[in-house]
Backbone bond lengths (Angstrom), bond angles and torsions (degrees), N, CA, C in turn:
res aa  C-N    CA-C-N  psi(-1)  N-CA   C-N-CA  omega(-1)  CA-C   N-CA-C  phi
1 M - - - 1.449 - - 1.524 108.12 -
2 E 1.330 117.03 148.14 1.455 120.68 -175.24 1.521 112.51 -76.87
3 K 1.314 114.93 160.94 1.456 122.25 179.48 1.524 109.33 -90.69
4 H 1.314 117.26 135.24 1.456 121.56 174.54 1.521 108.77 -74.88
5 P 1.331 118.29 150.33 1.461 119.71 -175.62 1.531 114.11 -64.43
6 F 1.320 117.91 -23.28 1.460 119.91 -177.25 1.528 113.84 -97.20
7 L 1.329 117.81 -3.48 1.460 121.60 -179.87 1.528 110.64 -107.20
8 N 1.326 116.16 151.38 1.459 121.03 178.41 1.522 112.77 -86.72
9 R 1.316 117.49 -12.64 1.464 121.46 -178.43 1.520 109.93 -128.94
10 S 1.320 115.62 159.96 1.463 119.54 174.93 1.527 108.84 -74.87
11 L 1.307 116.72 162.81 1.463 120.12 178.80 1.525 111.54 -62.49
12 D 1.326 117.28 -36.43 1.464 120.20 177.30 1.529 110.78 -62.03
13 D 1.332 116.26 -42.68 1.467 120.42 177.90 1.526 110.99 -63.07
14 L 1.339 116.56 -39.72 1.465 119.93 179.51 1.527 111.75 -66.99
15 I 1.330 116.73 -38.70 1.467 120.39 177.56 1.532 110.09 -63.99
16 A 1.329 116.57 -44.21 1.469 120.78 178.49 1.528 110.25 -63.29
17 F 1.313 116.80 -43.28 1.467 120.87 178.38 1.525 110.47 -61.22
18 G 1.332 117.42 -42.89 1.460 121.12 178.67 1.523 112.34 -61.02
19 K 1.323 116.20 -40.56 1.467 119.74 178.42 1.526 110.89 -66.86
20 E 1.337 117.34 -37.70 1.468 121.47 178.49 1.527 111.36 -65.74
21 Q 1.331 116.52 -35.86 1.461 121.35 -174.32 1.527 114.25 -95.77
22 Q 1.317 117.21 3.58 1.461 121.55 -174.58 1.528 112.73 -56.29
23 S 1.309 117.98 -48.05 1.469 119.38 -177.43 1.523 111.33 -69.40
24 A 1.334 117.27 -36.26 1.467 120.02 177.53 1.528 110.36 -64.63
25 Y 1.329 116.73 -39.98 1.464 121.20 178.97 1.521 110.35 -58.70
26 G 1.318 116.93 -48.06 1.458 121.65 -176.28 1.510 114.86 -68.37
27 S 1.338 116.73 -22.20 1.465 119.16 -175.80 1.529 113.47 -108.60
28 N 1.323 118.47 4.85 1.472 120.41 179.52 1.520 110.38 -73.01
29 P 1.350 116.68 129.89 1.458 119.61 178.39 1.530 110.96 -83.59
30 P 1.264 123.10 156.39 1.461 126.21 -1.95 1.530 112.30 -85.78
31 F 1.336 116.82 -1.73 1.461 122.01 178.10 1.527 107.15 -154.61
32 P 1.310 119.09 162.52 1.472 120.56 179.76 1.534 111.31 -56.32
33 N 1.322 116.32 124.55 1.458 121.32 178.44 1.518 109.58 -156.84
34 I 1.330 115.93 162.58 1.461 120.76 -179.65 1.529 108.37 -150.14
35 Y 1.308 116.07 152.81 1.454 123.00 179.83 1.524 108.80 -121.89
36 F 1.313 116.54 131.86 1.463 122.03 177.86 1.514 108.74 -108.86
37 D 1.317 117.62 108.01 1.456 121.69 176.71 1.525 109.15 -76.80
38 D 1.324 117.22 133.09 1.470 123.33 179.36 1.526 112.32 55.46
39 F 1.316 116.85 42.93 1.465 121.86 -179.29 1.526 111.29 -67.95
40 F 1.344 115.98 -45.66 1.457 120.95 -178.83 1.523 110.90 -98.16
41 D 1.311 116.29 152.03 1.454 122.19 175.58 1.532 108.05 -72.03
42 A 1.329 117.59 119.37 1.462 122.76 -174.51 1.528 112.06 -61.36
43 E 1.306 117.99 -39.83 1.466 121.16 -179.40 1.526 111.09 -65.70
44 Y 1.305 116.98 -38.51 1.468 121.51 177.41 1.528 110.01 -63.65
45 L 1.341 116.66 -43.41 1.464 120.49 179.24 1.522 111.37 -65.98
46 R 1.333 117.72 -36.93 1.468 120.18 176.62 1.529 110.81 -60.08
47 G 1.324 116.78 -38.26 1.455 120.95 177.03 1.512 112.21 -63.35
48 I 1.322 117.07 -39.35 1.463 121.36 177.39 1.522 110.26 -65.95
49 V 1.331 117.02 -46.05 1.465 121.22 -179.78 1.527 110.65 -61.79
50 A 1.323 117.61 -37.00 1.461 121.53 179.75 1.534 111.52 -63.24
51 E 1.323 118.24 -25.15 1.459 122.12 179.68 1.528 112.94 -82.80
52 L 1.335 117.62 -14.55 1.459 121.38 -178.38 1.527 110.59 -80.96
53 P 1.326 117.54 148.94 1.464 119.13 177.51 1.523 110.93 -70.43
54 D 1.325 116.37 152.93 1.457 121.76 177.78 1.525 108.56 -77.95
55 L 1.306 116.87 112.55 1.464 121.07 -178.36 1.521 112.42 -95.54
56 G 1.313 117.74 -2.25 1.459 120.70 -177.65 1.506 113.13 -100.47
57 G 1.306 118.18 10.34 1.456 121.86 -175.55 1.514 113.31 -83.56
58 D 1.311 115.38 -144.81 1.456 124.81 -175.47 1.531 111.15 -61.00
59 K 1.322 115.95 129.52 1.471 121.63 -179.43 1.530 111.57 -107.28
60 K 1.325 117.81 18.86 1.463 120.87 -176.76 1.521 112.80 -65.76
61 D 1.318 117.65 -20.65 1.457 119.55 -178.65 1.527 112.61 -86.13
62 I 1.338 117.39 -0.20 1.459 121.30 178.81 1.530 107.84 -97.47
63 H 1.332 116.89 123.76 1.458 121.83 -178.58 1.527 108.94 -126.41
64 Y 1.318 115.80 137.14 1.448 121.67 179.98 1.526 109.21 -114.93
65 A 1.331 116.97 146.59 1.458 122.33 -179.74 1.528 111.61 -78.39
66 N 1.338 115.88 -28.24 1.474 119.21 178.81 1.520 109.41 -152.87
67 P 1.327 117.74 166.47 1.487 120.19 -175.43 1.524 114.79 -68.14
68 N 1.321 119.31 -11.55 1.470 121.81 -178.69 1.511 112.84 -88.16
69 E 1.299 118.42 -1.08 1.475 120.58 179.69 1.498 110.22 -86.12
């Protein structure tokens, strides 16, 4: 099966990986969970981030009515 542009593995590889990790997923404390290292293609994600507006810039347009806001 082909690889999606945003994933680092093919769908067949992901299905096989899921089957390999099934028992570990079910027994991870404190509840069933799993971690996928390098799941997404980093270059593809960088392209997405580049399209987002910069939210860490100038805050001069933010005004508060009092210091507790």
